[in-house]
Structures are given as C-alpha cells and as structure tokens.
C-alpha positions as CSV (number, residue, x, y, z in Angstrom):
1,X,237.0,131.1,-5.7
2,X,239.2,128.2,-6.2
3,X,242.1,130.0,-5.6
4,X,241.1,130.7,-2.1
5,X,240.1,127.1,-1.7
6,X,244.1,126.6,-2.8
7,X,245.0,128.2,0.9
8,X,243.1,125.5,2.4
9,X,244.1,122.7,1.3
10,X,247.9,123.8,1.1
11,X,247.8,125.2,5.0
12,X,251.1,123.0,6.5
13,X,251.2,122.2,10.3
14,X,255.0,122.0,10.0
15,X,255.7,125.4,12.7
16,X,257.3,128.3,11.7
17,X,259.6,130.4,14.0
18,X,257.9,133.8,15.0
19,X,257.7,135.6,18.1
20,X,253.7,137.1,18.1
21,X,250.6,135.8,17.1
22,X,249.6,136.8,14.7
23,X,245.9,135.3,14.9
24,X,245.8,137.0,19.1
25,X,242.4,138.6,18.6
26,X,241.4,137.8,14.9
27,X,238.5,136.4,14.3
28,X,238.5,132.1,13.2
29,X,238.5,131.3,9.3
30,X,241.0,134.9,8.9
31,X,243.8,134.5,7.2
32,X,246.9,136.7,8.2
33,X,250.6,138.1,6.3
34,X,253.6,135.9,7.5
35,X,256.2,138.6,6.9
36,X,258.7,136.3,6.4
37,X,258.1,134.8,2.8
38,X,256.2,136.5,-0.4
39,X,254.4,133.4,-0.4
40,X,253.1,132.6,3.9
41,X,250.6,133.3,5.6
42,X,248.5,132.4,8.6
43,X,245.3,130.6,9.5
44,X,243.8,131.9,12.4
45,X,241.4,129.0,14.1
46,X,240.8,129.3,18.2
47,X,243.3,131.4,18.5
48,X,246.3,129.8,17.4
49,X,248.1,130.9,13.9
50,X,248.5,127.3,11.8
51,X,251.5,128.4,9.5
52,X,250.4,127.5,5.3
53,X,252.1,128.1,2.3
54,X,250.8,129.6,-1.2
55,X,251.1,126.2,-3.8
56,X,254.0,127.5,-6.2
57,X,253.5,130.4,-8.5
58,X,251.3,132.4,-6.2
59,X,251.5,134.3,-3.1
60,X,250.2,135.6,-0.9
61,X,247.5,138.2,-1.0
62,X,245.7,139.1,2.7
63,X,242.8,142.2,1.1
64,X,242.2,139.4,-1.2
65,X,242.0,136.8,1.7
66,X,243.7,134.1,-1.3
67,X,246.5,132.6,-3.4
68,X,247.5,135.6,-5.9
69,X,249.6,136.5,-9.0
70,X,252.7,138.0,-8.2
71,X,251.2,140.9,-10.6
72,X,248.4,141.3,-8.0
73,X,250.7,141.4,-5.3
74,X,252.9,144.0,-3.3
75,X,254.9,141.1,-1.3
76,X,255.6,142.5,2.2
77,X,259.4,140.7,3.7
78,X,261.1,141.9,7.2
79,X,264.0,140.6,8.5
80,X,263.9,137.2,10.9
81,X,264.8,140.2,13.6
82,X,262.8,142.9,13.1
83,X,260.6,141.4,15.8
84,X,262.7,141.5,19.0
85,X,264.3,145.2,17.0
86,X,262.7,148.3,19.3
87,X,263.7,150.3,16.2
88,X,261.9,150.1,12.6
89,X,263.7,148.6,9.8
90,X,262.3,149.9,5.9
91,X,262.8,147.1,4.1
92,X,262.3,147.2,-0.2
93,X,260.0,145.8,-2.0
94,X,260.7,143.7,-5.0
95,X,259.8,145.8,-8.5
96,X,258.7,148.6,-6.2
97,X,260.4,152.3,-6.3
98,X,258.0,154.4,-4.4
99,X,256.8,151.8,-2.6
100,X,258.1,150.4,0.7
101,X,257.5,148.4,4.1
102,X,257.9,149.3,7.2
103,X,258.9,146.7,9.4
104,X,258.1,147.2,13.4
105,X,258.1,144.3,16.1
106,X,258.3,141.7,13.1
107,X,254.7,143.3,11.7
108,X,255.0,145.2,8.2
109,X,253.6,148.1,6.8
110,X,253.1,148.8,3.0
111,X,253.9,152.8,3.0
112,X,254.6,155.1,-0.4
113,X,257.2,158.2,-0.5
114,X,255.7,160.9,-1.3
115,X,255.1,163.0,-4.6
116,X,258.8,163.5,-6.3
117,X,260.7,160.6,-4.0
118,X,261.8,157.5,-4.4
119,X,262.4,154.6,-2.1
120,X,266.6,154.1,-2.1
121,X,266.8,150.6,-1.2
122,X,271.2,151.2,0.1
123,X,269.5,153.9,2.9
124,X,266.5,153.0,4.2
125,X,264.9,156.3,2.7
126,X,263.1,157.9,1.2
127,X,265.4,160.8,-1.4
128,X,264.3,163.1,-4.0
129,X,264.7,160.9,-7.2
130,X,267.5,162.5,-8.6
131,X,269.7,160.8,-5.5
132,X,268.4,157.3,-5.8
133,X,269.2,154.5,-8.6
134,X,265.8,152.9,-9.7
135,X,266.3,151.2,-12.5
136,X,263.1,149.8,-13.1
137,X,262.2,151.2,-15.4
138,X,258.8,152.7,-15.6
139,X,256.4,149.4,-15.4
140,X,257.3,147.2,-12.6
141,X,258.3,143.7,-12.8
142,X,255.3,142.1,-11.3
143,X,253.2,142.9,-14.2
144,X,251.7,140.6,-16.0
145,X,253.4,140.8,-19.2
146,X,249.9,140.3,-21.2
147,X,247.9,142.3,-19.8
148,X,248.1,146.4,-20.2
149,X,248.7,148.2,-17.0
150,X,247.9,151.9,-16.6
151,X,249.7,153.5,-14.3
152,X,250.1,157.0,-13.6
153,X,252.6,159.1,-14.8
154,X,253.8,161.4,-11.2
155,X,255.4,164.4,-13.2
156,X,251.7,165.4,-14.7
157,X,248.2,164.1,-14.0
158,X,247.0,164.7,-17.1
159,X,249.3,161.7,-18.5
160,X,249.9,158.5,-18.1
161,X,252.0,155.1,-18.5
162,X,250.7,152.5,-20.2
163,X,252.7,148.8,-19.5
164,X,253.2,145.5,-22.0
165,X,254.9,143.6,-22.4
166,X,257.8,145.2,-19.6
167,X,257.5,148.0,-22.3
168,X,256.0,151.9,-21.1
169,X,254.3,153.7,-23.7
170,X,253.2,157.7,-22.5
171,X,249.4,158.6,-23.4
172,X,247.4,161.8,-22.3
173,X,243.9,161.8,-21.5
174,X,241.3,163.5,-22.6
175,X,241.0,168.2,-22.5
176,X,240.2,168.4,-18.6
177,X,240.5,165.1,-18.1
178,X,243.3,163.7,-15.1
179,X,244.1,160.3,-14.9
180,X,242.6,158.6,-11.4
181,X,244.6,155.8,-10.3
182,X,242.0,154.3,-7.6
183,X,239.9,153.7,-11.4
184,X,242.9,153.3,-14.2
185,X,241.3,155.7,-16.0
186,X,240.7,159.3,-17.3
187,X,238.4,160.7,-15.3
188,X,236.9,164.0,-14.2
189,X,239.0,166.8,-11.9
190,X,237.2,166.3,-9.5
191,X,236.4,162.7,-9.1
192,X,240.3,162.3,-8.8
193,X,243.1,164.1,-5.9
194,X,246.1,165.2,-7.8
195,X,247.4,166.0,-4.5
196,X,247.1,164.7,-1.2
197,X,245.0,167.0,1.5
198,X,245.4,167.2,4.7
199,X,245.7,164.4,7.4
200,X,245.0,164.8,11.2
201,X,248.0,164.0,12.7
202,X,248.3,162.4,16.0
203,X,250.8,163.5,18.7
204,X,251.4,160.9,21.1
205,X,251.4,157.4,20.1
206,X,247.4,155.8,19.2
207,X,247.3,152.5,21.4
208,X,246.1,150.5,18.5
209,X,247.4,150.8,15.0
210,X,249.7,151.7,12.9
211,X,250.7,155.2,13.0
212,X,253.3,157.8,12.8
213,X,253.8,160.8,14.8
214,X,256.5,163.4,14.0
215,X,259.5,164.0,16.5
216,X,258.0,167.2,18.1
217,X,262.0,168.5,18.3
218,X,263.4,168.6,15.4
219,X,261.3,168.5,11.0
220,X,262.9,166.0,10.1
221,X,262.7,162.7,12.0
222,X,259.4,161.1,12.9
223,X,258.7,157.4,15.2
224,X,256.3,154.3,14.8
225,X,253.7,153.7,16.6
226,X,252.3,150.1,16.6
227,X,249.4,149.0,19.1
228,X,250.3,151.9,21.9
229,X,253.8,151.5,21.6
230,X,256.7,153.1,20.0
231,X,260.0,153.3,18.7
232,X,262.5,153.9,21.1
233,X,264.4,155.6,18.0
234,X,263.3,158.2,15.1
235,X,264.0,157.3,11.2
236,X,265.5,160.5,10.1
237,X,264.4,161.4,6.2
238,X,266.8,162.5,3.6
239,X,268.6,165.1,3.3
240,X,266.9,168.1,2.0
241,X,263.5,166.3,3.3
242,X,260.9,167.0,6.8
243,X,258.2,164.9,8.2
244,X,255.6,166.5,6.7
245,X,252.4,165.8,8.9
246,X,249.9,167.2,7.0
247,X,250.9,164.1,5.0
248,X,253.2,161.8,8.2
249,X,255.4,160.9,5.4
250,X,258.9,162.8,4.3
251,X,258.3,164.9,1.7
252,X,260.1,168.2,-0.4
253,X,258.3,171.3,2.1
254,X,255.6,173.5,1.0
255,X,253.4,176.7,2.0
256,X,250.8,173.5,3.3
257,X,254.0,171.6,5.1
258,X,253.6,171.4,8.8
259,X,255.8,170.3,11.3
260,X,255.0,167.4,14.6
261,X,254.9,171.8,16.1
262,X,252.2,173.2,14.2
263,X,254.6,176.0,12.8
264,X,255.4,175.4,8.5
265,X,259.1,174.0,7.8
266,X,259.8,177.2,5.5
267,X,261.7,180.3,6.0
268,X,260.2,183.7,6.6
269,X,260.8,185.2,3.5
270,X,262.7,188.8,4.6
271,X,260.7,192.3,4.9
272,X,262.1,194.6,2.5
273,X,263.6,197.4,3.7
274,X,263.0,200.6,2.8
275,X,266.0,203.2,2.0
276,X,265.6,206.7,4.0
277,X,267.0,209.4,1.6
278,X,270.3,211.3,1.6
279,X,269.7,215.1,2.0
C-alpha cells in the first residue's frame, strides 16, 4: 500500500512526448506503462494520461500497479521513433537473455524466446543459444542479491538453479518431481508444463489485443497485429528456425510444429526403396 501511495505522490504534470493516448478507453485510477523509461508511468483520469515518475530507486510495475523494486520488474523500453514506424522492432531487456520487448506503434509487449533459444540483442531475433553472446550468467543482474531466487534449468525440467549474491548453484528435485517455474519449487509432474502445448493461432488480424500471425507465404516469418492493425513488414526468424503457430514464436522445428498453412515444416522421410532381385 505504501508503494502504491508513492505513485500518487510523485505524479507530475510535466509534459512528456507521446503520440497516442495510453489511457483511451481505460478506467480512472489505472496506472499504465510509459515505455520511454523504467521509472515512468501514466495515471489515467477522465480519459487523459497524466505522466508520473517513481521515487529514486524504484521502477514502475504495471501488473502490480505500484512502484516496485527493480528485481521484481522486467522493464520494457521502446525506441522514441517506434510509435511512428509501421514495422515492429524487437528490443533487449536489461538483465535478461531469453525475454525481450516487442515494440509496435509505441507499445511494448513482453515476449520470451522458445525453449533452447536466446535473444540476440545485436540481430534483434531469437536464435540458437550457441549463436548468441549473452554473458549475463545464469542469475539475472536485477535479482535481489540478498534473497535466494530459484530459476528453472532450460535443459532439464527436474533441475533448477539457486541464485544468491549473484552466484548460481544447481540443484536436483527429488525423484518423480519436476521444477515448477510458476511456483518456483519442485512439484508433481502433473502440475508442471515442461513443454508448452498447442495454442490456437489466428490467421487474420483480430480487432483487439496483441497477436502474432504466421506469414502464409513461408514458414520462417510472421506479422505483428495490435488492435486490428497489422505490421506492413514481416519479421524473419533466425536461420534454422521456423515460426511455429502452435506456440506463436520462432522455434526449432519438431514433429508437433505447424506453419501458417497448417503444414509440418519437417521434411517428409523418403520411402524405402526395395531392390529388385536380379536374375
């Protein structure tokens, strides 16, 4: 409650440049992200967006609706010119290797690379881990160094890492248990989704929300849709990856993967040829 009150106290009427009203159609009293700075936000009042800033040492947490500690927040930042660009951009998040910000029309959305991939900040794409130079280590830099934090091992669902003081120690769940990233503890196998299941993918741009539409002319690129507006240009996946509509992300193709046209991207195995006995 104290940090929530801090937000109201530090609201400022100083103008900050935006091209769209982030409070349009939103209820009074709601706080929304300002994607130009980690500590910046807007307070919605009678349809107007009033800019504000968190106290020094805090960043804005839209989900929690308060100014929070940096280690509790993934800060989403978009370039100043992203609001005027018809092409979406993928931006890195400080202290993260697998998460990134997708910016379109000045709005940022949190995205995560598929399993086995990391975000390449230089190329602006998710790519195979061996192709990405991400030297953040196992423990993100925005974690509270004084409190143990439990992180999943992307290579093994039964193992996890304990981060404290910036150092990581690997641990193993008990037999028959898997690490649950949602609860940050070892759990029964039926309670853990080790591999994401299929998600129905839209084929046209829905009128509301943020969506990712596979390119029907190939299986390696996709479009971004925001509130019914589709990006003019498609975004290409890294070499060797496909846009899998079952997870709406670039990923390594597998037997469950599907392209936008419904086909499986894996090549059809050749039919064994029988040899005619020569007489």
